N, C-alpha and C positions, 0 to 999 in steps of 0.2 A: 593766689589772688592777684598779686602785683602783675604777673605775666598775663593773666586774663584781662586785667584792666588795660594794660598796654596794647594787647591785641585788638581789643574793642575800639580803642582810640584810633589805632592805625587803620582799622576797617572804616570807621566813620570819616577819617580824613581822606582816604582813598575814594570813598563814595562821593564825598563833597567835591573832590577835585575832578572826578569823572563827570559829575553833573555840570560843573562849571565849564568843562571843556566842550560839553554838548550844547551849551547855550548859544543861540544864534548871535552873530556879530552884526549882521545886516538882515533886512527883510524887504519884501516888495510891498509897496502901498500905492494908493492912487492919490489924486489931488485932494480928495476929501479926507484922507487919512485911513481909509479902509485897508485892512491888512489882507494880503493874499498868501496863504500858507504854502510851504514847500510842496510841490507836486500839483498845484492848482492848474485847472484848465479854464481859460478865459475866452469867451466868444465876444468879439467886437463886431457889431452889425450896423453901426451908424458911422458914416464918414462925414467929412465936411469939405467945403471948397478949399483947395490948396492955394488960392489966390492967383492961379495961372490958368483958370478954366478947367482944371481937372479935379479929381477927388483925392482925399487923403484919409487913410484909416490909421489912427494912432493906437498903440497899445495902452496909452494912458497910465503907464507904470512909472513909478519912482523907486529909487533905492534909498532906504533910510538906514543911517548908522545908529545902531542901538548898543554899541560896544562900550560906550562911555569914554572913548578916547579916539584920537585921530588914527585912521587906518588907511592902508593902500588896497585899492580894489581894481578889478578888471572884469571882463566877461567873456564867456564862451557862448556862442549862439549858433544854432543850426537852422537853416532854412529848409524845412521839410517839403514845402510846396510853394511855388510862386508861379501862377499861371501866366502872368504878364506883368509889365511894369517893373518897378524897382523897390527894394527895401532899404531904408536908411536907418543907420544906428549911430547915435552920437554920444557914446558913453565910454570911459569917463571924460575924455578930452576931445578926441578926434572923430569926425564924422566919416562914415564909409557908406557907399552905395553898392548894393549887390543886385544882380539880375538873375543869378543862377542858384539852384539848390546847392547846398554844401555846408560844411562846418567851418566856422571862422572864430578867431580870437582877437579881441580888441587890445588896445594899448593899456597901460596901467596908470593910475593917478591917485591923488590923495582924496579921501572923503573925510571932511572935517567932523569933529565930535557933534553928534546929534543932527548932522546935516541930512537933508532929503534932496536927492539929485534926480532930475528928470532924465529918463533914458533917451528921450527923443527918438523913439523907435517907431517908424511909420512905414506903411506900405502905400506906394503911389501907383495905383493900377492905371493901365492905359484907358483912354476914354471909352466908355461903354463896353469895356472888356471885363466881363463879370467872372467871378470865381472866388476861391479862398486861398489866402496866403497864410501858411502855418509856420510859426517860428517857436523853437524851444530856446529859452534864455536861462543861463545860469550865471550867478555872480560868484567870483572867486576872490579870496583874500590873499594878499601878497605881503612879503617882507621886502625891505629895500636895503641893499648892501651899498653903503656910501663909498666904500673903497673901490669896488668894481663898477659901481653905478648901474647895477642890474637888479631887476625885480625877480624874486623867487616865489613860486607858488607855495603858499602855506596850507591852505585848505579850500575845499569847495563849499560854497554857500548854497542858498536856496535856488530851486529851479522851477520855472513855470512854463506852460505851453499856451501860446496865444493864437487863436484862429481869427483872422481878420476877413470877414465875409462880405463880399460885394455882390448883392443879389440883383438880378434883373427885376425891376419894379413890377413887371407883368407877372413873373413867377411868384413874387411875394404876395401879390393880390390873390392869386389862385390858392396859395397856401393858407392865407387867412380865411378863405372861404371854407377850407377843409378842417383846419385845426384852430381852436380858440384858446386863449388864456383864461384860466379859471381862478388863478390866484397869483399874487406877486409877493416876494419877500426881499428884504434888504440883506446886506452881508452878515448881519447879526442873527438872521433867521426870523426876524419880526415881520409879520404880514403888513403890507402897505396897500394903500387904496389905488395908487397909480404909479406911473413911471417916475423915478427919481434919479438924481445924478449919482454916478458911481455904479457899483455892482447891483444888478437886479436879478433875482432868481425867479423865473417864470414857470409856473406849473401849467401844463396844457391839459386839455380835456381827453387826450389820448393816454394820459398817465405819465407822460414824460415831463422832465424838467430841464430847462436850458438856462445858462448863465448869460446875461447880456450886460455890457458896460455902456452906460449912457454918459455922454460928455456934457 
């Protein structure tokens, strides 16, 4: 009986430890606090004036530390498509601008306890040069060796895909004439009466549903 009790306790401990190991240390959220699960695909269809006469399409994403302690983070991102312009990524410390497809790794830095840090990840398309910029972003967790002053990858965190879509207004008008929205839902799956800030899930009359992020 004593051996059985010991075995059961060891099994419960191992299960609890494994569960704790699987808990996310960081997560993707937007400015309103909506959470984007690992593997999410996000469509950004609304841009804004970049202040220089051009357009800017932001991912609108932040990284939130939910580990309960200060951690070191960085990111891998892959530009799957970029028809024109440049993609800027400013996380966690240094800003970089890329104009070509490819896989890139950022620097590393501290993310304070319970902090929510803006990725500042934006596509700046060329004027009236329409298309879709697609980027896959993954957050990584690091350890820091004070002796060597080097960061070492500890584990991979959540990953999302963002499609920043700059449509020709003329083609958008034609599409609206062909396909209409029949229902809208927020990130929690609750039906809403109209567009709202953050994630909107739009059900179309052709049976499809699209995700739209409104700023």
